[in-house]
C-alpha positions, 0 to 999 in steps of 0.5 A, a space after each residue: 678577447 674580453 678585456 677586464 673591466 676598468 676601474 669604477 665600471 661594473 660587470 654585466 649581469 648574467 643571462 637568465 636561465 633557459 625555461 624548462 617544460 613542466 613534464 621535463 621539470 617533473 622528470 628532472 626534479 622527481 616531484 609534482 608540478 603545479 599542474 599535477 597538484 591542481 589535477 590531484 585536488 580536482 580529482 579529490 574534490 570530485 570524489 568527495 562530491 560523488 560521495 556526498 551525493 551517494 550519501 544523500 541518495 541513501 538517506 532519501 531511500 531510507 526515508 522512502 522505506 519508512 513512508 512505505 512501512 507507514 503505508 503498509 500499516 494504513 493499508 492493514 488498518 483499511 483492510 480491517 475496517 472493510 472486513 468489520 463492515 462486511 462481517 456486520 453486513 453478513 450478520 444482519 443478513 444471516 439474522 432476519 427479523 422474526 415473524 412475530 416482531 415483523 407482524 407487530 411492527 406492521 400492526 397485523 395479528 401474529 400467525 396462529 391467532 385466536 381463530 384456531 385457539 377458540 374453534 376447538 371449544 365450540 365445534 364438534 370432534 370432527 371439526 376439532 380434528 379437521 382444525 388440528 389437521 389444518 393446524 398441523 399442516 400449517 405448522 409443517 408448512 411453516 417449518 418447511 419454509 423456515 428450513 428452506 429459508 435457513 438453507 438459503 441463508 446458508 447458501 448465501 453465507 457459503 457464497 460470501 465465504 468463497 468470495 472472501 477466500 478468493 479475495 484473501 488468496 488474491 491479496 496473499 498472492 499480491 503481497 508475496 509476489 517475487 520482485 524482480 528488483 529490490 528498489 522502492 518502485 517495485 514495492 510501490 507497484 505492489 502496494 498500488 495493486 493491493 490498494 486497487 484490490 481493496 478499492 474494488 472490494 469496497 465498491 461491493 460493500 454497503 454501509 462504509 463510513 465516511 472515515 473509511 472512505 477518507 482513509 482510502 483517499 488519503 492512502 491513495 494520495 500518499 501512495 501516488 506521492 511515494 511513487 513519484 518520489 521513488 521514481 525521481 530518486 531512482 532516476 537522479 544523477 549519480 554525480 560527476 565521476 572522478 577523472 
């Protein structure tokens, strides 16, 4: 039997409360424990980090699209430069130097000189007829030769036109080819194929200036960098998934 404390003596302190597990505490109290609050903060932090990474990746993709548009414009400029050089070459091929200018440049007398003109005054009628016949034959031969030359020029022009049509058709096919995916790497491969076609065509064109060659080299370098950047962006990790 507990005896009451004596006068001047204090009562012993009460025993400490029994510890309760966190889950039982959450069920008993109906609120979140410290552990649950930490998990919630960590989950929200992961969501924000993943959102920021997706935003940065979207910005990089938009920058790559701008670079791709600039490359397309420079490719269009390069095609125009090469077409101007080819048209100049065709014009020089279709307009040869006239025979009288070529003879004057070489120091020879032009065709149909003083012999045929002076012989008609001193010779007899028969000789003049013969000379006239010979002159007519020579003129006809020259005309026929000129006709044949014109035919050859026409054939050359038609062949070059066919080549240009074939190359334009290839370029159109490469530009409008359906893409299996809308990412930047597929568009870069299309640009690479188009640049390869232009480089192949440039090998058959004479008289290309150094500026055009430099432009082609710069486009090739920029395109290589764009392809690497697009591949790195596509393969970049998406970030931590929210737990």
